[in-house]
C-alpha positions as CSV (number, residue, x, y, z in Angstrom):
1,M,-2.2,15.0,-5.6
2,I,-5.5,13.7,-5.9
3,L,-7.2,12.3,-3.1
4,I,-9.2,9.2,-3.0
5,S,-12.1,11.1,-2.7
6,E,-11.5,12.7,-5.5
7,L,-10.7,9.8,-8.0
8,P,-13.1,8.8,-10.6
9,E,-16.0,7.0,-9.3
10,K,-15.2,3.4,-10.4
11,E,-11.5,3.7,-9.0
12,R,-13.1,5.8,-5.7
13,D,-15.4,2.9,-5.3
14,A,-12.9,0.2,-5.6
15,W,-10.8,1.9,-3.0
16,Y,-13.6,2.2,-0.5
17,E,-14.7,-1.2,-0.7
18,C,-11.1,-2.8,-0.5
19,M,-11.0,-0.3,2.8
20,V,-13.8,-2.0,4.6
21,N,-12.1,-5.4,4.7
22,H,-9.1,-4.4,6.5
23,A,-8.8,-3.1,9.5
24,Y,-7.1,0.5,8.9
25,E,-8.8,3.6,8.9
26,E,-9.5,5.9,5.6
27,K,-6.7,8.2,6.4
28,D,-4.2,5.8,6.9
29,W,-5.0,4.5,3.3
30,E,-5.0,7.7,2.0
31,S,-1.5,7.9,3.9
32,A,-0.3,4.7,2.5
33,R,-1.5,5.9,-1.2
34,Q,0.5,9.3,-0.9
35,L,3.8,7.4,0.5
36,L,3.5,4.9,-2.5
37,M,2.8,7.6,-4.9
38,S,5.9,10.0,-3.6
39,L,8.4,6.7,-3.5
40,L,7.6,5.8,-6.8
41,A,7.8,9.4,-8.2
42,R,11.4,9.3,-6.2
43,D,12.1,6.5,-8.0
44,E,11.0,8.2,-11.2
45,K,8.1,5.3,-12.0
46,Q,4.4,5.7,-12.0
47,A,1.7,3.0,-11.7
48,K,-1.8,2.8,-12.6
49,E,-4.5,3.1,-10.0
50,M,-5.5,-0.3,-9.8
51,A,-2.2,-1.3,-9.4
52,I,-1.5,1.0,-6.5
53,L,-4.8,-0.5,-4.9
54,S,-3.4,-3.5,-5.2
55,Y,-0.3,-3.4,-3.6
56,I,-1.7,-1.1,-0.7
57,S,-4.3,-4.2,-0.3
58,C,-1.7,-7.0,-0.2
59,C,0.1,-4.6,2.3
60,A,-2.9,-4.5,4.3
61,E,-3.5,-8.2,3.8
62,A,0.0,-8.9,4.7
63,V,-0.1,-8.0,8.4
64,S,-3.9,-8.2,8.8
65,G,-3.4,-11.0,11.4
66,T,-0.7,-9.1,13.6
67,L,-1.7,-7.5,16.7
68,P,-1.8,-4.3,17.3
69,L,-1.9,-3.3,14.0
70,P,1.7,-1.9,12.7
71,D,1.5,1.5,11.2
72,F,0.0,1.0,7.5
73,S,2.4,3.6,6.1
74,E,5.5,2.0,7.7
75,T,4.8,-1.3,6.7
76,L,4.3,0.1,2.9
77,E,7.5,1.8,3.0
78,D,9.0,-1.4,4.5
79,F,7.6,-3.6,1.6
80,Y,8.5,-1.3,-1.4
81,C,12.3,-1.3,0.3
82,R,12.7,-4.8,0.2
83,Y,10.4,-5.8,-2.6
84,G,9.8,-2.9,-5.2
85,M,6.7,-2.4,-7.4
86,E,6.7,-5.1,-9.8
87,S,4.0,-3.0,-11.4
88,A,5.2,0.0,-11.7
89,V,6.9,1.1,-14.9
90,N,9.8,3.9,-15.7
91,N,8.7,7.4,-16.5
């Protein structure tokens, strides 16, 4: 699986720009991204990189006022199980 740091420059910069606006650490973003990609693969779906970033960013924003911050990957999995990912398409 490609890491955020290995993405093309434009996509990588978008991730880093988003990360600085939230309290989660880079490793949390990486774990959440890998989890979402695994969930999509399990459901035989795929999404563009910017859609993945947008989805994960929304998860971070949704819990930004919660203290202590919940586990990022658990939050993402909960959101995905409840709501799915509208912008994902079948393989």
